[in-house]
C-alpha positions in Angstrom: -99.4 -68.9 38.7 -96.3 -66.8 39.4 -96.7 -63.1 39.0 -93.5 -61.0 38.3 -93.3 -57.5 39.5 -93.3 -55.1 36.5 -90.1 -53.1 36.3 -90.2 -49.7 34.5 -86.9 -48.4 33.0 -86.1 -45.0 31.6 -84.7 -44.7 28.0 -81.3 -43.8 29.3 -81.3 -46.8 31.7 -82.2 -49.1 28.8 -79.5 -47.7 26.6 -76.9 -48.0 29.4 -78.1 -51.6 30.1 -77.6 -52.6 26.4 -74.2 -50.8 26.4 -73.1 -52.9 29.4 -74.1 -56.1 27.5 -72.0 -55.0 24.5 -69.1 -54.5 26.8 -69.3 -58.0 28.1 -69.0 -59.6 24.7 -65.3 -60.1 24.0 -65.5 -60.1 20.1 -67.2 -56.7 20.2 -64.4 -55.2 22.2 -61.6 -56.1 19.8 -63.0 -56.4 16.3 -61.8 -55.6 12.7 -64.4 -54.5 10.1 -63.8 -54.1 6.4 -65.9 -51.6 4.5 -66.2 -48.6 2.3 -66.1 -45.1 3.8 -69.1 -42.8 3.2 -70.5 -39.7 4.9 -67.0 -38.8 6.0 -66.6 -35.7 8.1 -63.4 -34.4 9.8 -64.6 -32.2 12.6 -62.8 -29.1 13.7 -62.2 -30.9 17.1 -60.0 -33.4 15.3 -62.5 -36.3 15.6 -63.5 -38.2 12.4 -67.1 -39.2 11.8 -68.1 -41.6 9.1 -70.0 -44.7 8.0 -68.6 -48.1 6.9 -70.7 -50.0 4.4 -70.7 -52.9 2.1 -73.3 -54.5 -0.2 -75.4 -55.7 2.7 -75.3 -53.0 5.4 -74.0 -49.9 7.0 -72.6 -49.1 10.5 -71.8 -45.7 11.9 -68.3 -45.1 13.1 -66.2 -42.5 14.9 -62.4 -42.1 15.3 -61.3 -39.8 18.1 -58.6 -37.2 17.6 -55.9 -39.2 19.6 -56.3 -42.2 17.3 -56.8 -40.2 14.1 -53.4 -38.4 14.6 -51.6 -41.7 14.0 -53.2 -42.3 10.6 -50.7 -42.5 7.7 -53.3 -41.5 5.0 -56.3 -39.2 4.7 -59.6 -40.9 4.7 -62.0 -40.1 1.8 -65.5 -41.1 0.8 -65.4 -44.2 -1.3 -62.2 -45.5 0.2 -62.0 -49.2 1.1 -60.5 -49.6 4.6 -60.0 -52.1 7.4 -60.9 -50.6 10.8 -60.0 -52.0 14.2 -61.8 -51.1 17.4 -64.8 -51.8 19.6 -68.5 -51.8 19.1 -70.6 -50.0 21.7 -73.8 -48.1 22.2 -74.0 -44.3 22.1 -76.3 -43.8 25.0 -77.8 -40.4 23.9 -79.1 -41.7 20.5 -79.5 -45.4 21.4 -77.5 -46.5 18.4 -74.6 -48.8 18.3 -71.5 -47.7 16.4 -67.9 -48.6 15.8 -65.2 -46.8 17.9 -62.1 -47.0 15.7 -58.7 -47.2 17.3 -56.7 -48.1 14.1 -57.5 -48.0 10.4 -55.6 -49.0 7.2 -56.4 -48.7 3.5 -57.7 -51.7 1.7 -58.0 -50.2 -1.8 -60.7 -47.9 -3.2 -64.4 -48.7 -3.3 -66.0 -49.5 -6.6 -68.2 -46.3 -6.6 -65.1 -44.2 -5.9 -63.3 -45.8 -8.8 -66.2 -45.1 -11.1 -66.3 -41.5 -10.0 -62.6 -40.9 -10.6 -62.7 -42.6 -14.0 -65.7 -40.6 -15.3 -64.3 -37.4 -13.8 -61.0 -37.8 -15.6 -62.7 -38.6 -18.9 -65.1 -35.6 -18.8 -62.3 -33.3 -17.7 -60.2 -34.4 -20.7 -63.1 -33.7 -23.0 -63.4 -30.2 -21.7 -66.7 -30.4 -19.8 -65.2 -28.7 -16.8 -63.6 -25.8 -18.6 -64.3 -22.5 -16.9 -64.3 -20.7 -20.3 -67.3 -22.7 -21.4 -69.4 -22.0 -18.4 -72.4 -19.6 -18.9 -73.1 -16.6 -16.7 -76.1 -16.8 -14.4 -78.4 -13.8 -15.1 -78.4 -11.1 -12.4 -82.1 -10.6 -12.5 -83.9 -13.7 -13.7 -87.6 -13.6 -14.5 -88.2 -17.4 -14.4 -86.3 -20.0 -12.4 -86.5 -23.7 -13.1 -86.1 -26.1 -10.2 -85.2 -29.8 -10.8 -85.4 -31.9 -7.6 -87.7 -34.2 -5.7 -91.3 -33.1 -5.4 -91.1 -33.4 -1.6 -88.4 -33.0 1.0 -86.4 -30.3 2.7 -84.5 -29.3 -0.5 -87.5 -28.2 -2.5 -89.0 -26.5 0.5 -85.8 -24.6 1.2 -85.4 -23.5 -2.4 -88.9 -22.3 -2.9 -89.0 -20.5 0.5 -85.8 -18.7 -0.1 -86.6 -17.7 -3.7 -90.0 -16.4 -2.7 -88.5 -14.5 0.3 -85.5 -13.0 -1.5 -86.9 -12.1 -4.9 -90.7 -12.1 -5.4 -90.3 -10.7 -9.0 -89.2 -14.2 -10.3 -91.6 -17.0 -11.1 -90.6 -20.5 -10.0 -91.3 -23.6 -12.1 -90.7 -27.0 -10.4 -90.0 -30.1 -12.5 -90.3 -33.0 -9.9 -87.8 -35.8 -10.6 -86.4 -39.0 -9.0 -83.2 -38.0 -7.2 -81.9 -41.5 -6.3 -82.4 -45.1 -7.4 -83.2 -46.6 -10.7 -84.2 -44.1 -13.4 -83.1 -41.1 -11.4 -80.4 -40.0 -13.9 -82.7 -40.3 -16.9 -85.4 -38.4 -15.0 -83.0 -35.5 -14.3 -81.7 -35.5 -17.9 -85.3 -35.3 -19.2 -86.1 -32.3 -17.0 -83.0 -30.4 -18.2 -84.0 -31.1 -21.8 -87.6 -30.0 -21.2 -86.5 -26.5 -19.9 -84.2 -26.0 -22.8 -86.7 -27.1 -25.4 -89.5 -25.0 -24.0 -87.2 -22.0 -23.1 -89.4 -21.6 -20.1 -86.8 -20.2 -17.6 -83.6 -18.1 -17.4 -81.7 -20.3 -15.0 -82.0 -23.8 -13.7 -81.3 -25.2 -10.2 -80.6 -28.9 -10.2 -80.0 -30.8 -6.9 -81.2 -32.6 -3.8 -80.5 -32.8 -0.1 -77.7 -34.7 1.6 -77.2 -38.4 1.7 -74.7 -41.2 1.3 -72.6 -41.7 -1.8 -75.2 -44.1 -3.1 -78.0 -41.6 -2.5 -76.2 -38.9 -4.5 -75.0 -41.2 -7.3 -77.5 -40.1 -9.9 -75.6 -36.8 -10.0 -72.5 -38.7 -10.9 -74.0 -40.4 -13.9 -72.6 -39.5 -17.4 -76.1 -38.8 -18.9 -76.7 -36.1 -16.3 -73.2 -34.5 -16.8 -73.7 -34.4 -20.6 -77.2 -33.0 -20.2 -75.9 -30.2 -18.0 -73.1 -29.4 -20.4 -75.4 -29.3 -23.4 -77.9 -27.0 -21.7 -78.3 -23.5 -23.3 -79.7 -22.3 -20.0 -77.2 -21.7 -17.1 -77.4 -24.4 -14.5 -76.6 -24.2 -10.7 -75.9 -27.5 -9.1 -77.0 -28.0 -5.5 -76.3 -31.5 -4.4 -76.0 -32.7 -0.8 -74.1 -30.8 1.9 -71.1 -28.4 1.6 -68.6 -31.3 1.7 -70.3 -33.4 -1.0 -69.0 -33.1 -4.5 -70.5 -34.8 -7.6 -69.7 -34.8 -11.3 -72.7 -32.5 -11.8 -70.9 -29.9 -9.6 -67.9 -29.8 -11.9 -69.9 -29.6 -15.1 -72.5 -27.0 -13.9 -72.0 -23.3 -14.6 -72.1 -22.6 -10.9 -71.8 -24.9 -7.9 -73.7 -24.2 -4.7 -72.8 -26.0 -1.4 -76.4 -26.7 -0.5 -79.9 -26.3 -2.1 -80.5 -23.3 0.1 -77.3 -21.6 -1.1 -78.3 -22.3 -4.7 -81.5 -20.4 -4.2 -79.5 -17.5 -2.8 -77.1 -17.6 -5.7 -79.9 -17.7 -8.3 -81.5 -14.4 -7.4 -80.5 -11.1 -5.8 -81.7 -10.1 -2.3 -84.9 -8.2 -2.9 -84.6 -6.1 0.3 -81.0 -5.2 -0.6 -82.0 -4.4 -4.1 -84.8 -2.2 -2.8 -82.4 -0.3 -0.5 -80.1 0.3 -3.5 -82.9 1.6 -5.6 -84.0 3.9 -2.8 -80.5 5.1 -2.4 -80.2 5.7 -6.1 -83.5 7.6 -6.1 -82.2 9.8 -3.3 -79.0 10.5 -5.2 -80.9 11.3 -8.4 -83.2 13.6 -6.5 -80.3 15.3 -4.8 -78.4 15.6 -8.1 -81.5 17.1 -9.8 -81.9 19.7 -7.1 -78.2 20.7 -7.3 -78.5 20.9 -11.1 -81.6 23.1 -10.9 -79.9 25.3 -8.2 -76.8 25.8 -10.4 -79.0 26.6 -13.4 -81.0 29.1 -11.3 -77.8 30.8 -10.2 -76.6 31.0 -13.8 -79.9 32.4 -14.9 -79.8 35.0 -12.1 -76.3 36.1 -13.2 -77.6 36.7 -16.8 -80.8 38.2 -15.7 -78.9 40.8 -13.6 -76.9 41.9 -16.7 -77.6 45.4 -17.9 -78.3 44.2 -21.4 -81.3 42.2 -20.3 -82.7 45.0 -18.2 -82.2 47.6 -21.0 -81.5 45.8 -24.4 -81.5 49.1 -26.4 -78.2 50.0 -24.8 -76.6 47.0 -26.4 -78.4 47.6 -29.7 -77.1 51.2 -29.8 -73.6 50.0 -29.0 -73.8 47.6 -31.9 -75.2 50.3 -34.2 -72.3 52.6 -33.4 -69.9 49.8 -34.1 -71.7 49.0 -37.4 -71.4 52.7 -38.4 -67.7 52.5 -37.6 -67.3 49.4 -39.7 -69.3 51.1 -42.6 -67.0 54.1 -42.5 -63.9 51.9 -42.5 -65.4 50.0 -45.4 -66.1 53.2 -47.4 -62.6 54.6 -46.8 -61.1 51.3 -47.8 -63.1 51.3 -51.1 -62.1 54.9 -51.9 -58.4 54.0 -51.3 -58.7 51.0 -53.5 -60.4 53.0 -56.3 -57.9 55.8 -56.1 -55.1 53.3 -56.4 -56.7 51.6 -59.4 -57.2 55.0 -61.1 -53.5 55.7 -60.8 -52.6 52.3 -62.1 -55.0 52.8 -65.0 -53.5 56.2 -65.9 -50.1 54.7 -66.1 -51.3 51.9 -68.3 -53.2 54.4 -70.5 -50.1 56.5 -70.9 -48.1 53.5 -72.0 -50.8 52.4 -74.5 -51.0 55.9 -75.9 -47.4 55.8 -76.7 -47.9 52.6 -78.6 -51.1 53.8 -80.4 -50.9 53.7 -84.3 -52.7 57.1 -84.3 -49.5 58.7 -83.0 -47.6 57.1 -85.9 -50.1 58.5 -88.4 -49.7 62.0 -86.8 -46.1 61.9 -87.7 -47.0 61.6 -91.5 -47.2 57.9 -91.9 -50.2 56.0 -93.4 -51.6 52.5 -93.4 -52.6 50.8 -96.7 -55.2 48.0 -96.6 -56.6 45.8 -99.5 -60.2 44.9 -100.1 -60.0 42.1 -97.5 -58.9 44.6 -94.8 -55.3 43.2 -94.7 -52.4 45.6 -94.3 -50.3 45.9 -97.5 -46.6 45.8 -96.6 -45.1 45.2 -100.1 -45.8 46.0 -103.8 -46.0 42.4 -104.6 -49.1 42.1 -102.5 -51.3 44.3 -104.9 -52.4 44.0 -108.5 -53.3 46.7 -111.1 -57.0 47.8 -110.9 -57.3 46.7 -107.3 -58.9 49.1 -104.8 -56.9 50.1 -101.8 -57.8 52.0 -98.7 -55.2 54.4 -97.3 -55.6 55.5 -93.7 -54.0 58.8 -92.7 -54.2 61.0 -89.5 -57.5 62.7 -90.3 -59.3 60.1 -92.5 -59.2 57.5 -95.2 -58.4 57.8 -99.0 -59.7 55.3 -101.5 -57.5 54.6 -104.6 -57.0 52.3 -107.5 -53.7 50.6 -108.4 -52.6 51.3 -112.1 
């Protein structure tokens, strides 16, 4: 029996050994791969990181800055491409990936086409209109969360909400966030919160993933459920670079689930600081107001009229006497004037008095009815007449 000496390798040595094997296979050093771009990220360094996938598998890929600068198009998620390069092992992670030297477009992937088609349709119908978006309440009492029951997303949301704003209650409605039935699950959760009116704002979302992982949030049923919601909805799907149909329809889009939690509620510590500052301003204002009123009161209390009010009363009494005297003088003047006017009128009336006429030898004849007789034709024989003279009346009979 032959016994082989056992050789122990480090992880790094094993990865390097496998990398060397890959380098010795000619087809892996000059290969073209056709697939759909997903998880695309253009790093600030100029390097491009992505995955290429088809219906049967996925491979990680990287295109360094020098090669990326020669591209004649801008890569996007869902784009179908043909990439040329080499396959090798990334020693640190122990994963093989495609190092792209050249890349050309090969049409758009099916999911991307579906996304663009639905996006254009819903945009035309007005589901993205900013005028139709509802305002998120500034101080919500209850917050509905629609996401998976487990995972980083729900933990981050609940932790941030409880830390930032303890005054709000959080109601979690666990749903499927990917795979069959996920879209209907999300739709049902949105309808539940609206029918029960059990919250003031809703957060809908999940953590990051591939286009396929996030696809439930690109479904039409989810988009229409968000649009029909009476309660404001904040979408929080994937990472900052991920965009879904739900993001465009939602009343507010958050780049991540954590950011959604921060947008849903105010910062409790900042709010407390503002309240304390307002309390100090109110207290300071009240003190200033009281001090001003105290000074005004002192000014009035120092006045002589408050120290000896009889002085002011005597002054007013003197003034009242003065007014009374003026009133009496005015009345006397008016009466004297009226007397003079009355004397003039009396003189005029005396001149017109019938008694003056009678004094000159005239008389007035009246019949039995008291009417003045002006002509002979007005009397008959035997009729009694009354003749008024200066010093009396004479009764006579007409013959």
